C-alpha positions in Angstrom: -6.7 -24.8 15.8 -4.5 -26.7 18.4 -6.0 -26.7 21.7 -4.0 -24.6 24.4 -2.8 -26.8 27.3 -3.8 -25.5 30.7 -0.3 -24.8 31.8 0.4 -23.0 28.6 -2.9 -20.9 28.9 -1.8 -19.8 32.4 1.6 -18.8 31.3 0.1 -17.0 28.3 -2.4 -15.1 30.4 0.6 -13.9 32.6 2.5 -12.8 29.5 -0.5 -10.9 28.1 -1.0 -9.2 31.4 2.7 -8.0 31.3 2.2 -6.8 27.8 -0.8 -4.9 28.6 0.9 -3.2 31.6 3.9 -2.2 29.4 1.5 -1.1 26.6 -0.2 1.2 29.2 3.0 2.6 30.2 3.9 3.4 26.7 0.4 5.0 26.1 0.9 7.2 29.1 4.1 8.5 27.8 2.5 9.5 24.5 -0.8 10.5 26.2 -0.6 14.2 25.5 0.0 13.5 21.8 -2.7 10.8 21.3 -5.9 12.6 20.3 -9.1 11.6 18.5 -9.2 13.7 15.3 -13.0 14.0 14.2 -11.8 15.5 10.9 -10.8 11.9 9.9 -12.7 8.8 9.1 -11.8 5.5 7.7 -12.9 6.4 4.1 -10.6 9.5 4.1 -7.7 7.5 5.5 -8.2 4.8 2.7 -8.5 4.7 -1.0 -12.3 4.7 -0.9 -12.7 8.6 -1.0 -10.7 8.5 -4.3 -13.6 6.7 -6.0 -15.1 10.2 -6.7 -11.8 11.7 -7.9 -10.9 11.8 -11.5 -7.8 9.8 -12.4 -7.2 8.5 -8.8 -10.2 6.2 -9.5 -8.9 4.5 -12.7 -7.3 1.5 -11.1 -8.5 0.0 -7.9 -5.9 0.1 -5.2 -7.5 -0.7 -1.9 -4.3 -0.2 0.2 -3.8 3.5 -0.5 -5.0 6.6 1.2 -7.2 9.4 -0.4 -6.2 12.6 -2.1 -8.4 14.5 0.3 -6.3 13.2 3.2 -3.1 14.5 1.5 -4.7 17.9 1.0 -5.7 17.9 4.7 -2.1 17.0 5.7 -0.5 19.6 3.5 -2.9 22.3 5.1 -2.4 21.1 8.7 1.3 20.7 8.7 2.1 23.9 6.7 3.8 21.9 4.2 4.1 24.2 1.1 7.7 23.7 -0.3 9.5 21.0 -2.4 10.4 18.2 -2.7 7.9 15.9 -1.0 9.0 12.1 -0.5 6.9 9.1 -0.3 9.1 5.9 0.2 5.9 3.7 -0.1 4.3 5.2 -3.1 1.6 2.8 -3.9 -0.6 4.2 -6.6 0.9 7.6 -6.3 -1.9 9.5 -4.5 0.6 11.6 -2.3 2.7 12.2 -5.4 -0.1 13.4 -7.7 -1.8 15.4 -5.0 1.4 17.2 -4.2 1.9 17.8 -7.9 -1.5 19.4 -8.2 -0.5 21.8 -5.4 2.6 22.8 -7.4 5.0 20.8 -5.4 7.6 18.5 -6.7 7.6 14.8 -5.4 9.6 11.7 -5.3 8.3 8.4 -4.8 9.8 4.9 -4.3 7.8 1.9 -5.2 8.7 -1.8 -5.6 5.5 -3.4 -6.8 5.4 -3.4 -10.5 1.6 -3.0 -10.8 1.7 0.0 -8.5 4.6 1.6 -10.3 2.6 1.1 -13.6 -0.2 3.3 -12.3 2.1 6.2 -11.5 4.2 6.0 -14.6 1.0 5.9 -16.9 -0.6 8.8 -15.0 2.7 10.7 -15.4 2.9 10.0 -19.1 -0.7 11.1 -19.4 0.1 14.3 -17.6 2.6 15.3 -20.2 0.4 14.3 -23.2 -2.1 16.3 -25.1 -5.1 15.2 -23.0 -8.0 16.1 -25.3 -6.2 14.6 -28.2 -5.5 11.4 -26.1 -9.2 11.4 -25.0 -10.4 11.4 -28.5 -8.0 8.6 -29.5 -9.1 6.4 -26.6 -12.9 7.0 -27.7 -12.1 6.2 -31.2 -10.3 2.9 -30.3 -13.3 2.0 -28.0 -15.8 2.7 -30.9 -13.8 0.6 -33.4 -13.9 -2.5 -31.1 -11.2 -4.2 -33.3 -10.7 -6.7 -30.7 -14.1 -8.0 -31.3 -13.0 -9.1 -34.7 -11.3 -12.4 -35.5 -7.6 -12.2 -35.6 -4.3 -12.9 -33.6 -4.1 -13.0 -29.9 -1.5 -12.5 -27.2 -1.6 -15.2 -24.7 -2.1 -14.1 -21.0 1.3 -14.8 -19.3 -0.3 -16.6 -16.2 1.4 -17.5 -13.1 0.6 -20.8 -11.3 -1.5 -18.8 -9.0 -3.6 -17.0 -11.8 -4.2 -20.1 -14.1 -7.9 -20.4 -14.9 -8.7 -16.8 -13.7 -10.9 -15.9 -16.6 -13.8 -17.5 -18.5 -12.7 -18.9 -21.7 -14.3 -16.3 -24.0 -13.0 -13.5 -21.7 -9.4 -14.6 -22.0 -9.7 -14.9 -25.8 -11.1 -11.3 -26.0 -8.5 -10.0 -23.7 -5.7 -11.7 -25.9 -7.1 -10.0 -28.9 -7.3 -6.6 -27.2 -3.7 -7.0 -26.2 -2.6 -7.9 -29.6 -4.6 -4.9 -31.2 -3.0 -2.5 -28.6 0.4 -3.6 -29.6 -0.2 -2.4 -33.1 -0.8 1.2 -32.0 1.9 3.4 -33.0 1.7 6.1 -30.5 3.5 5.0 -27.3 1.5 6.8 -24.9 -1.9 5.8 -26.5 -0.6 2.1 -26.7 0.4 2.2 -23.0 -2.8 3.7 -21.7 -4.9 1.2 -23.6 -3.0 -1.6 -22.1 -3.3 0.1 -18.8 -7.2 0.1 -19.2 -7.0 -3.6 -19.5 -4.8 -3.8 -16.4 -7.7 -1.9 -14.5 -10.3 -4.4 -15.4 -8.7 -7.8 -14.7 -10.4 -8.4 -11.4 -14.0 -7.5 -12.6 -13.7 -9.8 -15.5 -12.2 -12.7 -13.5 -13.2 -15.3 -11.1 -11.2 -13.7 -8.4 -11.6 -10.9 -5.9 -8.7 -9.3 -3.8 -9.1 -10.3 -0.2 -6.1 -9.0 1.8 -3.8 -12.0 2.1 -4.7 -13.9 -1.1 -7.0 -14.0 -4.1 -10.5 -15.3 -3.4 -11.8 -17.6 -6.1 -15.4 -17.8 -7.2 -16.9 -21.3 -7.0 -17.4 -21.1 -10.8 -13.7 -21.2 -11.4 -13.5 -24.8 -10.2 -10.4 -24.1 -8.0 -9.4 -22.6 -4.7 -12.6 -23.7 -2.9 -12.9 -23.6 0.8 -15.2 -25.0 3.2 -17.7 -22.1 2.3 -18.5 -21.6 -1.4 -17.8 -18.0 -2.6 -19.9 -16.3 -5.3 -18.6 -12.9 -6.3 -21.8 -12.1 -8.1 -21.9 -11.0 -11.8 -18.7 -11.3 -13.6 -18.4 -8.6 -16.3 -17.7 -9.5 -19.9 -14.6 -8.2 -21.3 -16.3 -6.1 -23.9 -18.6 -4.1 -21.4 -15.7 -3.7 -18.8 -13.1 -2.4 -21.3 -15.5 -0.1 -23.1 -16.5 1.3 -19.7 -13.1 1.9 -18.5 -12.0 3.5 -21.8 -15.0 5.8 -21.5 -14.2 6.6 -18.0 -10.5 7.6 -18.8 -11.4 9.5 -21.8 -14.1 11.4 -20.0 -11.7 12.3 -17.3 -9.0 13.5 -19.6 -11.5 15.6 -21.6 -11.9 18.2 -18.8 -13.8 20.7 -20.9 -16.2 18.1 -21.9 -17.0 17.4 -18.3 -17.2 21.2 -17.3 -14.2 20.6 -15.0 -11.7 23.1 -16.5 -10.5 25.1 -13.6 -9.8 28.9 -13.9 -6.3 29.8 -14.2 -6.3 31.8 -10.9 -7.3 28.5 -9.1 -4.2 26.6 -10.3 -0.8 26.8 -8.9 1.8 28.8 -11.1 3.1 25.4 -12.3 2.3 21.9 -11.7 4.9 20.0 -9.7 7.2 17.4 -11.1 7.1 13.7 -10.2 9.9 11.3 -10.1 9.5 7.6 -9.5 12.4 5.4 -8.3 11.6 1.8 -8.7 12.8 -0.7 -6.1 12.9 -1.3 -2.4 13.1 1.7 -0.1 15.4 -0.2 2.1 18.0 0.0 -0.6 17.0 3.3 -2.2 16.5 5.6 0.8 20.2 5.4 2.0 21.2 6.7 -1.5 19.1 9.8 -1.2 20.7 13.2 -0.3 20.7 14.2 3.3 18.6 17.3 4.6 16.9 17.4 1.2 13.2 16.8 1.4 10.7 19.3 2.9 8.3 16.8 4.0 7.3 13.0 3.9 3.7 11.6 3.5 3.3 7.9 3.3 1.5 4.7 4.4 3.8 1.6 4.6 2.5 -2.0 4.4 0.9 -2.8 7.6 2.0 -5.6 9.9 -1.1 -7.6 8.9 0.0 -10.6 6.9 -1.1 -9.0 3.6 0.7 -10.5 0.6 0.5 -7.9 -2.2 2.3 -10.5 -4.7 -0.9 -12.6 -4.3 -3.6 -10.0 -4.2 -2.1 -8.3 -7.3 -1.0 -11.5 -8.9 -3.2 -10.9 -12.1 -1.8 -7.4 -12.7 1.8 -8.5 -12.1 1.3 -11.4 -14.4 0.0 -9.2 -17.2 3.0 -7.0 -16.7 5.4 -10.0 -17.3 6.5 -10.6 -13.7 7.3 -14.4 -13.8 7.5 -17.1 -11.2 11.0 -16.4 -10.1 10.5 -12.6 -10.1 7.5 -13.1 -8.0 9.4 -15.0 -5.3 12.1 -12.5 -5.3 9.6 -9.5 -5.1 7.8 -11.4 -2.1 11.2 -11.5 -0.2 12.3 -7.9 -1.1 9.2 -6.0 0.0 8.9 -4.8 3.6 8.3 -7.9 5.8 4.4 -7.9 6.1 3.6 -11.4 5.4 4.4 -14.8 7.1 6.3 -15.9 4.0 9.1 -13.0 4.4 12.4 -14.4 5.5 15.0 -12.3 7.2 16.9 -10.1 4.6 20.4 -11.1 4.1 23.0 -8.4 3.8 20.7 -5.5 4.5 23.1 -3.8 6.7 25.3 -3.3 3.6 23.0 -0.6 2.2 23.3 1.6 5.4 25.7 3.7 7.2 27.2 1.5 9.9 26.4 3.9 12.8 22.9 4.7 11.7 22.2 1.0 11.1 23.5 0.2 14.7 21.3 3.1 16.2 18.2 1.6 14.5 19.0 -1.8 15.8 19.5 -0.4 19.2 16.1 1.3 19.2 14.5 -2.1 18.2 16.2 -4.1 20.8 15.7 -1.6 23.7 11.8 -1.3 23.0 10.3 -2.9 26.0 6.7 -3.6 24.7 8.1 -4.9 21.5 10.3 -7.3 23.4 7.6 -8.6 25.5 5.4 -9.1 22.4 8.1 -11.0 20.6 8.9 -13.2 23.6 5.1 -14.1 23.9 4.9 -14.8 20.3 7.8 -17.0 20.2 6.4 -18.8 23.2 3.1 -19.4 21.3 5.1 -20.7 18.3 6.9 -23.3 20.4 3.8 -24.3 22.2 2.0 -24.5 18.7 -0.8 -22.2 19.8 -0.5 -19.7 17.1 -2.1 -20.2 13.7 1.1 -19.7 11.7 4.7 -20.3 12.8 5.9 -17.4 10.6 4.1 -14.6 12.6 6.8 -14.0 15.3 9.4 -13.7 12.5 7.2 -11.3 10.5 6.5 -9.0 13.5 10.2 -9.0 14.4 11.4 -8.2 10.8 8.7 -5.7 10.1 9.8 -3.5 13.2 13.6 -4.0 12.4 13.0 -2.9 8.8 10.5 0.0 9.9 13.2 1.4 12.3 15.6 1.6 9.3 13.0 3.4 7.3 12.5 5.9 10.1 16.3 6.6 10.7 16.9 7.0 7.1 13.8 9.3 6.7 15.2 11.4 9.4 18.4 11.8 7.6 16.9 12.7 4.2 14.4 15.3 5.6 15.3 18.9 6.2 15.3 20.2 9.8 11.8 21.2 10.8 10.2 18.9 8.0 7.0 16.8 9.0 6.7 13.2 8.4 3.1 11.9 8.3 2.4 8.1 8.2 -0.8 6.2 8.1 -0.8 2.9 9.8 -2.8 0.3 11.7 -2.3 -1.4 15.0 -2.6 -5.2 15.0 -3.3 -8.0 17.4 -1.9 -11.5 17.4 -2.9 -14.2 19.7 -4.5 -11.9 22.0 -1.5 -9.5 22.2 -2.2 -6.0 21.1 0.7 -4.6 19.1 0.7 -0.7 19.4 2.4 0.0 16.2 1.7 3.6 16.4 3.5 3.9 19.8 6.4 1.6 19.0 7.2 3.4 15.8 6.8 6.8 17.5 9.5 5.6 20.0 11.7 4.8 17.1 11.0 8.2 15.7 12.0 10.0 18.8 15.4 8.1 18.9 16.0 8.9 15.2 15.6 12.7 15.9 11.9 13.4 15.4 9.6 15.2 17.7 6.3 13.4 18.0 3.9 16.3 17.3 0.7 14.3 17.3 -0.8 10.8 16.8 -4.3 11.4 15.3 -6.7 8.6 16.2 -9.6 7.9 14.0 -12.9 8.1 15.8 -13.7 4.5 15.0 -11.0 1.8 15.1 -11.2 -1.5 13.5 -12.5 -4.8 14.8 -10.7 -8.1 15.2 -10.9 -11.3 13.3 -13.7 -13.7 14.2 -10.9 -16.1 15.5 -9.4 -13.4 17.7 -12.7 -12.4 19.2 -13.7 -16.0 19.9 -10.3 -16.7 21.7 -9.5 -13.5 23.3 -12.6 -11.3 23.3 -13.4 -8.2 21.3 -11.0 -5.3 21.5 -11.0 -2.3 19.2 -7.7 -1.5 17.6 -6.6 2.0 17.0 -6.1 3.2 13.5 -3.9 6.4 13.5 -2.1 8.9 11.4 1.4 9.9 13.0 2.7 13.5 12.6 6.4 13.6 13.5 8.6 16.7 12.8 12.4 16.5 12.3 14.0 18.5 15.2 15.7 21.7 14.0 18.6 20.9 16.2 20.1 17.4 16.9 
């Protein structure tokens, strides 16, 4: 990293001190709403707790939250009427948990791999599940993909080329060919979905936030320190295990998990998935329509989902140009995001102006952006795109918040999971800045639940600026009854 000149270091120290004072002032403003919630922990407010839940565990999705958290939110906020909205639907945890509670839910999702999880699970919900379980088990037992025959080539992207051992890729190609011959469209799709779910364990790669980490045996993507992901599963064992898992979860009677009728809601809720960017879709939704909103947007943490889910996107046929477009369309959370052109055309002019004013008038954010811009000019920041990413992240999140306020019914809760971040020693209080936006959009900040244990910093941040625990929070806002 570039050494910090003495004069730059002094000016940066002054800027950081000003940011800390402004951050303290904003925290004092929300002090009566900021409270440690001992009911919550990091596993509950992440996808980790879903590993023990049927169907939620089928496909690895690290960026989500747990079904148990959604149940907790429904109970704590008294949210018991439809419809529920999730503008960053991810793998659909909020949607399916609402459905199980008898509530209708609408989700918006841009990433094809995430939307596929939701659509497959929704299709499965409408099928004869015991019959589907039997068909999956029968396909597994036939093992037709182990026999010689035609293959479908894996549609690699440049960043996925060489991801599988040669024999694994051949078996995968045979499997995809055989699933294409299955006449039942739901069965065929679930079979392909099972392959989608095992791409990481059969590959040389591991999802690692900002990118795919490559095992040293791949012969590519090697950094200074060799990475060994451990045993790489064969395709045969991975797909057989996944088909068994899905079939077993579907066959509830076999597992002894058939619930009594009196334990179920009168009807399961309906799920509607809207594919695309919430920045474009939210403004088209009816006003005062949704009874509640539960979501977890991408964090302002440089994670690039088009890279971490590159294998899944490639298998779904998302090509090079589509990947580039997808990366720029998603909420600005990675250093490669550019400012979105023509974004104002999707929004009501007055609401767009109000969201813009909220961003421009936010004192802590203004100081952070000024500081980060200075670090970029001094070349003391590890990526020149960070200031732009932070600026665009908050501008876009303000639009999401203002549009959510319009779409929710008076008195409806909005619950959001998000992380604070730290760049070049500057703590970015995402929870407080977004809560400030929320108040200007017409929400009452009911509570900011702080997890008992926050998250640490990168080794680079700690080495340069010391250790500082960063808050991880769940925000509970409620749309005011009267504006």
